[in-house]
N, C-alpha and C positions, 0 to 999 in steps of 0.2 A: 896064621901068626900065633906065636905063643901067647898064652894068657898072662898079662903082666900083673894080674891081681886086682883086688878092688880098693877103693878109697876108704881108709880108716881114720877116723878123727883120733886125736891124741888130746887127753886131758889131764892136767895136774890136780890131784885132790889132796886135801889136808888130812891130818891124823883123825879128825873128827868127821871122817867121810860118811860113815853110815848112820843115818838117823832113824831108820825103821827097822826094828827087828824082825817083823813078820809082814813084808809086803804082799800084797793082794794078788793072787793068781799069777805069781811071777817069781823066779828065783832070783831076780835082781833086787838089790837094796835101793834105798833112796840116797841120793848122793848130796853132799853139801860142801861149799867151799871150792867149787871147781873153777879152774882157769883153764881156757882153751888155748893150747899150743900150737895146733896146726893139724895137717894131715900127712899120711904116708901112704905109699901105693904097696900093697903086700897081699900075699895069699896065705892067710893064716892056717889053712887047713894043711898046707905042706911044709910049714915052717915050725921050728921049735921056738920057744920064748927067746932063747939065746940068740937065734938067727934073727928074730924081730928086733931085738935090741941093736944089732949091727946095722940093719936097715934104718932103723929109728935115727941113729947116730949120724948116718950118711944124709938122710933126707930132711931132718928137722934141726934147724940151727938153734931153736929156742929151747931145746931140751935141757934140763939141768945136768950138770957134770955128773952127779951121783944120784941114783935113783933106783927104786925097785918097782916091779910090776905088781898090779892088784888084780886078782881073778874077778869075773862079774859078779861073784857072790860077796865080795869084800874082803878076801883073804890075801895077804901079802904073800910074794913068792920070793924065796931066797935065791941067791946067786947059784947055789949048788943044785937047785931044782930046775933051774931055767933050761938045761940041755935035756931034760927027762919029760918036759911037759910041752904038748902043742900050742902054738900060739893062739888057737881058736878059743882057749880056755879063758883068755884075757880080752876077748872080743865080745861085747854084749850084742843083743839083737838090734841095737841102733847103729852097729858098726863103729862103737867107740872103744878105744883102748885107754885105761887108766893108769896112771903111774903116780908115785908119791916121792917126795924127797928122802933121800937117804943120808942120815948123819951118822957120824962114828958111834954116838950113843943115842938111845931113844930120847926123843923130846916129850916131856910130860907137863901138862898144864896143872896149876895148883889153884884150887878155888876154896873159899871160905865155906863153912858148913851151910850157909843160907845161899850159896851159888854165886858169890861175888868173885870175880878173877883177880888174882894177885900177881900173875905172870906165869913164866914157864921155866923148866930147868932141863939140862941134859944129864942123863944118868943111865947106867947099865941096869936092865931089868933084873939082873941077878943080884944086884947090891942089896945089903940088908937095909932096913928101915933106919938103923943108926947112921949108916953111910948116907942114905937119902936125906935125912935131917941136916947132916954137915953139908951137903951139896946144896940144899934149899937155903941155908943161911948164907952160903958163899955167893950164890947166883941170883938171889931175889932179894932187892933192897928192902922191901916191905917186911920180910920175915927177919932180916938181920936186925931191924931198928926196933922190934917188939920188946917191951920191957919184960915179957914173961914168954917161955917158951910155948909154942902152940901144941896143941895135942893133935897127933896124926890119927885120922879115922881110917879103918879098914874098908874093904869094898862093901861091906854089909852096913856100914855106918857106925860101927863099934869103936869107941875110943881105944887106942893101944897105949897100954902101961910102958913106963920106962924099962922095966926088966924083960918086956916082951919083944922089944924093938930088934933085938939081936937074933930073934927066932923067925922073924917074918922078912920077907923080900919086898921089892918095890911091886912085884906082880900081885901081891896080897892086897895092895892099897889101891890099884888102879881100878877105875870104873870107866871102860872105854879107854881113852888116852888121858884121863885126868885123875888126880887126887884130891882129897878134901882134908882141911885142917880146921880145928876149932880154937878160935881166938877170943879170949874174954878180956884181953889187956887193955883194950882201947874203946872208947865209945863209937858206935857205928856211925854216928852223925858227923864225927870228925875224921872219918876214915878217907885217906887219899892213897890209891894205890900207885905202885910204880908203873904198872901196865894196866890200863883200863880195859875191862871186858866191854865190848860194845853194847851188850844186853842189859848192864846194870848200871846205875846212875848214882855216883858218889855225891854225897851232900844233900840227897833227896830224903824227905821223910816218907816217901812211898815204899812200901814193902816190895821186896823182889817178887818175881812171878812165882817162883817156887813156894815161897811163903804164902802167897795168895792162894795158890792151888791147894797147899796142905791145909790151910784154914778152911777152904770150902769143902775139902774131903772130910775134914773132921766134923763140919757142921752136917754133912750128908749122913754121916755114920751115926748121929744122934737124932732120933725121931723129934726130939723137942726143938729142933732148929727151925722148923717150918719150912725146910727145903725138900725138894723131891729127892727120893733115894735113887742111886745110880751106881752101877758097877764102875770102878775107876781103874784104868790100866796105868800103872806106874811108869811104863815106857813112854806111853803117849803124853802123860803129864810132863815127862822130861823133855819131850819134843816142844810142847807149848812153851815151857820155861826157857828154851833156847831160841825162842822166836827173834826175828829181825826187828829193829826199831821201827823202820818205815816199809810200809808195804803200798806198792803203786798199783792202782786199779785202772784199767784202761780198755778202750774199744781197739782191738787188734787191727782192724781194717783201716783205722783212722789215726791212731797214734802210738803205733809199735815203735817207731824210730824215736818219737818224743819220749816214751818211757825208757828207753835205753839211755838216751842223752841225759835225762834227768837223774836216772840212777847214778851215772858216772859223776855228775855234778854233787849229788848227795854224798857219795863216798868221799869225795874232795873235802866235804865238811866233816867228815870223820863219823858219818852215820852207817850203820849197817842197813841193808836194803834188800827186801823180798821183791824179786820181779819173776812172774810165773815161768818164763822161758828159761831162766837160769836155775830155778829151784826145783821144778817138776821134771823128773827125768824119765827116761823109758821104763815101763813096768810098774809105775806108781799110780794110784788112783788120782786123777787130776782133781776132782771136787774136795777129796778128803785133804789133799795138801794145801789146796787154797784156803779151806776152812781152818786148818791148823795155822796157816800163815796169818790170817786175819786174827785169830784168837791170840796169837802170840806177839803181835806188833804193838808198839806204842802209839804210832800216829798212822792214819789209813789216809792216803792221797789219792783221790780219784781225779784223773784227767777228764774234765767235762768237755768233750766234743760233742757234735750234734746227735750222735746216737747212743751217748752214754745213758745207762738206765734203761734203754730200750732193747738191749741184748741181753740174752739168758744169763751170762756169767756176771755182767756188770750189775744186772738188777738185783742178783742174789748177793753179791759181794757187798754193795753199799747198804743193803738192809741189814746183813748179818753184823757188819761194823756197827751199825746204829743200835741194834738191840744189845750188842755187847758193851756198849757205852764206851766205844773207841773215841779217841780224839781225832776228829775228821778236819782235814784241811784241804778243801777242794782246790784245784788249779783250774780257773775258768777260761776255755777258749771260745766262749759264746759272747754274742753282743748283748745279750739280756741275762738278768738274774732274777729269780732262780731259774734253773733249767725247767722245761715245761712238765715233764714226767716226775720230776721230783721236787716239785713246788713246796709240797707240804713239808717234807723232810729238811729241805735246805732253806726254808723261808727265812729263818734269823741266823743262818750260818754264814760267818765271815770267809770271804774266798781270796785267794791270791790270783790277780789277773796274770795271764801267760806273757802278756806284753803291757808295757805302759800304754796308756790311751793314745798318745801321740804316735806311738809306733804301730799300734794294731789296727789303726782305722783303715789303712789300704793294705794291710798285711795279708799274705797268702796263709791260710790255715796249716798248710803242710811244711812251711818253712819257719823254723823256731831257731832264731840266732843264739849263739853261745852266750852272749852278754845277758840276754833275757833268762836263758836257762840258769845261769849261775845266780842271777838275781832271785829267781823263784827258789832255788835250793837254799840260798842263804836265809830267805824268809821262812822257809819251812823249819830250818834249823832253829832259828830264833823263836818261832811260835812253840816248837817243842820244848826249848828251855823254859819259856814262860809257863807252859802247861806243867812241867814238872815241878816248878816252884809253887804251883797251887794258886797263881794269881788269877786265873780265869775259870777256877772250878765252879764258880757260882753261875756261869753261862751254861753248864752241861744240864741236858734235861735226863732225869734218871727214868730209864725205860722200864715200865711195869710188864713183866712178861706173864700176864695171867694165863696166857695159853699161846705159847709160840707154835704155830702151825706146823713147822717143819723141824722140831727138835728131835724128833725119831730118826731123821735122816742124817743127823750129824754124828761125827764119830765121838767117841766118849770124852776125848780130850777136850772138845768144843762144848759138848753138852754139860760137862762139869762147871765150866764157866758160865753157862746159861741156866743156872739152877733157878726154877720159877719163884719170883717174888710175890708172895700172896699178900699184898698190901690192901686189897679190897676185901670187906666183909659184907654179910648180908646177901641180898638177893643177886643172882648172876645178872650181869649187864649185857645187853644186846645193843649194838649200834646198827641203825638202819641208814644205808646210803641210797639216796633216791634222787630223782628230778622233781622240781617244784611243781611241774604239770601233773604228777601224779598225787597230789595232796589228799583227795578224797579216799583213794585207795591206801595211802599210808596211815591215815587216821584209824582206818578199820584194822589194819595190820597191827598197829601200836596197842590198840584195844585188846586184840586177841592174844598178843604176847603178854601184856599186863595181867591179863586174867589167868595166864598159866604160871604167875608168880615171878615174872622177871621184871627187872628194870629195863626201860627202853630209852634210848637217846637217838634222835634222828637228825639228819643234816638240814632238814627244814629250818632248824634253830638257826643256822649260820646266816649272816646278813650277806648273802652273795650279791656282789655288785652287778653281775650280768651272767646269764647263762650263755656264755660265748660258745659258739658252734665251731667244731672242727670241720675244716673245709677241704675237699679233695684237691682244690686248686690254689693252695697258698704258697705259690712259688712263681716267679717271672719266667720269662722266656728262656733266660740264660741258665736256669736250673737252681738258681740261688733261691733259697728260702726267703719269703718276704717276712719283714719284722712283724712281729705279732705279739700279743699279751702273753706272758708266760704263767700268769696266775689270774684268776678271776674271783678271788677273795682276799680279804685283808690278812695281814701277818697274824693278827690276834686271832681271826677265825681259823687260820691254819693251824696254830699252836693249839687252840681248843680242840679241833678235830683230832690232832695227833695224840693229845693227852686222853681223850675219851676213847679212841681206838686201842691205844696202849693198855688202858684199864680194862677193856672189854673182854668178855669170855668168847664171844664170836660176833661175826658181822654179817648182817642180812644185806644182800645187794638186789634191789628192785630195777630190773633191766627193762629198758624201753628203747624205741627208736631216738626219743629225745635225749635219754640218758647217754646213749652210745655217741651222740653227736655234741654233747657238752664237754667243754674242757675242764670245768671244776669237777664233774663226775669221773672223768678219765683220770684226773689227779687223785681222787679219792681211792679209785681201784688200784692204782699203782702203788699207793702208800699201804693199802690193806693186804694186798696179794703177798703170800709167802710169810706174812707176820701173824695172820689169824686164820682160824677156821672160817670158811665162807659158806653161807647158804645162798643159793641163786635163785631168784624168783623171776620168771619171765612175765612181765606185766602184760605183754601183747606180743604177737607174732611179728617179727622183724628180722632183717638181714643182719645177722651178728657180724660186725666189722672184723677184719683180720686180727687188729691189735687186741680187740677183746678176747677173741677165742684163743689167741696164743698165749694170753696172760692168764685166764682162768679156766679155759676149756668150755666145752659144751655139755659135757657130761653131767647128769643129775640135776638138770634145771627143772624147777617147779613150774608147772603151768598155773599162772595167776588167776586164769579165767575157768579153770576146770571146776567141776562140781565138788570134788573132794580136796579142794585146794587147800582149805584150813588144816584138815587132818593130816595131809601129806607134810605141810609146812611144820606143824608141831611135832611130827616124827623126825624131821631133818634137823630141826633146832635141838631136840633132846639128844640125838646122837653126836651133834657138834659140840655140846656141853660135856659129854661123857669122855674123861681123859682115857679110859681103858679102850676106846674105840678109835681105830684109825680110819678117818673119813677118806683118806687117800689111798687106801689098801687096793682098790680096783685100778687107779691110775698107776701106782707103784708096780703092780703085776703087768699092766700094759708096757710100762717102760722097761721092764725086765726082757719082755719079748722083743721090744724094738732094739734094745741093745744087742740082743743076739742076732736079729736081723742085719744090723749095722755090720757086725762083724762077718756075717754071711756075704753081705753085698760087697764088702771090702775084698773078701777072698775071691770074688767072681770078676771083679773089675781089674785091669791091669794096674801094676804099680808105676803109672807114668802120669803125664799131664792129661787131665780130663776136662772136658768142656760139655755143658749142658744148656740146652735152649728151651726157654719157657714161652708159651704163648697159647692162642686159641686154635680151634679146629677148622674155623672158617676165616676167610680174608674179608675185611671190610674196607680197608685202604687199598686203593687200586695199585699202589706201588709195593705193598707189603710182600707179595709172593716173589717179585723180582728181587727185593731186598734180601729175602730169605736165601734164595738161589745164590746170590752174590756173597753172602756171609759164609754159607757152606763152601763154596769155591775157595774164597780166601783163607778159610781156616785149614782146608784141606792141604794147601801148599806149605803149611808149617809142619813138616814131617814129625816133629816132636810131640803133636797133639793127638789125642783121640777124642771121639765124639760120642755123646751119650744122648739119646733121645728117650721120650717117654713113650715111645711105641704107638702113638696116636697119629690121626690125620692132622692136615693143616700145617702149622709151622714146624713142628717137629720132623713130620715126614719130608716137607719140602727141603729143609736144611740137611737132613740126614741123607737123602738121595743125591743131592747136588754134591755134598761131601764125598759120598762113596764113588760117585761116577768120576770125580776129578782125581781122586787116588788112583782109580783104575787107569785114568789117562796118563797119570805120571808113572805107573807102574810101582806104586808104594802100597805097603799093606793097608787093609781096608780101615782098620782103626775105628769101627762104627758099633756101638753097643746100644741096645734098647732095654730099659728097665721097666717091666710091667709087674702088676701085682699078680699074685698066685691066683686070687679070684676076687670078684666084686659082685655083691649082692644086687646093686642097681644095675639098670640096663644101660650099657655103654656101647651097644652094638652100633650106634650112629657115629661114634668117635674112634672105633677101633674093631678089629676083627675078634669078636667075643663069641664064645662057644655057649650052647644052650645051658651048661652047667655053671656059667659065670666066669669060666676060666678064659684065658686069652691065647690066641694061636701065635706061633712064632712068625716073625717077619722074614721076607724072603731075603733079605740083604743084611749083612752084619751079624752079630751075635746077640741073641735075645736072653735077658736074664730075668728070672721070675723071683721077686722078693717083696714081702709085704701082703697083708690080708685084705687090702682095699686100695683103691686109688689115692684116698687121703693119707693112708698110712705110707704108702709108696712115697708120696711128695715128702712126708716128714723124713723118711730114710735118706732120699736124694739130698735134702737140703742139710742133713747132718754131715753126710759123707763127703759131698762136693762142696767146693768153697766159692765158686764163681758161676753165676747163672746170667745168661744173656736172655733178655725178655723182648719179644716182638708181639705187638697188639696185645690180644688176651682181655679176658673178662674177670670176674670174681675169682675163678679158680687160680688164675696167673697172679692176681693180686695177693691172694692167700700164700701161694708158694714165695713170692717175693718177701712177704712178712716172716715166713718160716727162715729164709735165708738170712734176713736182718736180724731175726731173734738168735740165730746161731753165730752171729758176728762174722757173716760171710758177705761177699760182695755180689750186688746185682747190677749188670750193665744194661740199661733200658735204650732200646732203639726208639727214641722219643717221637720221632717223626711218624711212626706208624700209628700212634693213638692208643685208645684203650687203656688197659692197665699200665702199658709201656709209656703212655702219655701222661699219667698221673691220675687215672679215674680209678673207681671201685675201691677206694680207700687204700691204695697202695701207699707204703710208707714213703714219706716225702724226702727222707734222708738218702734214698737210692738215686737221686738226682744230683747229689754233691759229688764233684770231681774226686774220684779216689786219688791218694797219694801216689806220685810216679807216673801218673796219666798225663799225656799232653793235653792242653786245654783246647788245641785246634782240632785233635782227634775227637775229644769229648763233644765239642760243638757240632761236629758233622752229624752226630746221631740225632740232633734237633734241626738240621738244616734242610728245610723244604726244597731247596733248589739243588741240593746234592744228589748225584746220580747213585743207582744201586750199587755199582761198582765202587764208588768213592765211600759209601757207608759201609760196604763190606771190608774194604781194606783198612779203614779206620778202627772197625771192629777187631779185626785181626790183630792190629798194632796195640790196641788197649789190652787185649788178652795177654799179648807177649809182655807188655810193660807190667801188668799185675803179677805175672809169674816171675818175672825178673826181680820185681820188689820183694816178693815173698822170699826168693833166694837171698836177697841182700839183707833182710831183716831177721829172718829165721835161720840163716846159714845152711840152707838146703841145696841139693844139687838140681839144676834146672832139668836136666835129663832124666832124672829119676825121683821125681816128687812122689811122695806116698799118697795113697788115697785120700788121706785126711787132709791133703792140702792140694787138691786138684780143682780144676775149673769145671763148671757144669753146665751142659747145654741139653736139658731134656724137655720134652714137650709137656707143658702143663695144661690141664684140662679145666675147662670152665664149669665146675661142679659145685 
């Protein structure tokens, strides 16, 4: 059968389509103001752009009557060029075609010198500036009402004299698709535009973002300003200046649909909204774009679902918003306040409930009705108006960035906004976070540090109500979390702790078994991580729980019982206080290698629906082996799925062989992949076929892929590339991998009836037991049903996976039969290491 072509998305972009002039490692620009029109079926390699236009007009009813194509680099294509250029040049690597409205004349935006919008006009680009002025007075009411003629600025920002206007054309004054005028005829405080730019706020005493940035750059340029020197990229500054008013931060696996619905409601309120899935396009650095979005927004709106703050992205986003002094308006989906891991940051923050109390009592977390969404959007808009008026400025806590740990990792546009505030004078301040049980050790540590000339403040000073412990089994049989205290100290203590940490030069963590189990200590670590440089002291040997190792890592821990402990500690503190030393250099180098391995792993796995199973190498529950066989058989019958294992014995081997055998019986492609590390220094010969040199042998069935330099690194790679993991039984290794998936905002499906990590032991994150959106409650309950047969559990697992994939399609607009490796399901064997 003749190839009909592939599915191409069609998107309408605005004149201000390109935000970045130098995208990283890609020929594609960053796009703004996109509107999805639909899809067309075409073979762009065989068609010209003119022929693609004909197909688009036949297949796409929503296409505008007059438009032109835009190349993947952002260049407009004229009608004369369409028969001469292959259509592939307007299709990007994500299979998206972009078009823009075509008017009889070019549309040009008009801004005042400080960046406020006054409207737009239609004009020929070859017109003189004299003709431009006449068109501006005719089409923009604001300009026509001025008592004095505004001065038009050229593209360099230079004022154009009256006798020069006839010598220049519109092209000479354009910056992108906008021009600027200088207006001194009216007071800015009384300025009311005909058309309001959504990023500028008339009637506010607050300076524009561009003014603020220029002031900061000016202060950086003068050594006497007390701010840190930094190289400033004017293009990046302009990006920050054009930020959206509202940025929505959310956990994708829990609140992707809620975020989209809230964005729609906020748009109805007349607010501009940054939502990552709409703003971050193919070829653009994800973290840089988010950082710029946060730096450019006026209000930061986190959707506080159960996992918020406990995933990598939300953890970073909410802290960056705080240290940038953003106005934060949380939407609370939880029963308690403040959220457990963000108790210190949000202790005194006012929130908006996602539903009214009478509606939320018996409500499903995944169902947010339109009335409640509109109520929340209206409340956000009202709070923003109040904040702009300055009525609640007294409630803001000024964050002192004595040493922001991650400032070197931020793009210059954000780093400029985060100029370090040197409010503290005198001795460097060191904050010590500890458990009260280690008081004698802490007193000796404080004496040591004070003897080195430092000020020391310890959390022993806090009047902690109780050292509440984190429990592995704080959930009931239905998988819902039990109500529990979200904070174990007073609001005043939390405020005092935050103030001292913000002021500190570095933080020393004294880690112990009691510390790892203390809710108060966990909240302190969550607050300090990513904000401050950390010095980690291991008071005693203990099993570091997954949440702690994911948050701060286990590298460079100081042995508090070693004979040279004091010397090593003083050296680590000295390095942490030295601004010229990057204490995270080794971690950054590791991250660079991991990033390369991630791309390599993606290239070796098929671009289709992947499933990964996590568990132990031995079976302790008598039903577990039969359940594994049933899961493998049920998944194999879904011919769209591929299976990935970790290449180890036990759960991964049993599911993998069962899947492979069923595929052979059905005469379907095998679809089984095993991901093993290249080498492992430790002896894993009891868990897999390991060679004497530490490498691993290929498995006899399926395709074996080698990636990563250790088993632990392999687990990290898998948890980042794959998005759904099924866990059966398992020990500490499986619990750690579940934490990795959770940290990466990915979904874990625990077959709870098998026990072990899947049953909630070994410190596994409790939120994995929450029913994911789109999943049937009856199917989810089967995973905990002691009376269910292996076949019933296997079938329920397959339906859950299919539901999760279908939801990913509905939320992210992907094609179920061709999901990218970054949107796959993972089923690989986790080792108990």
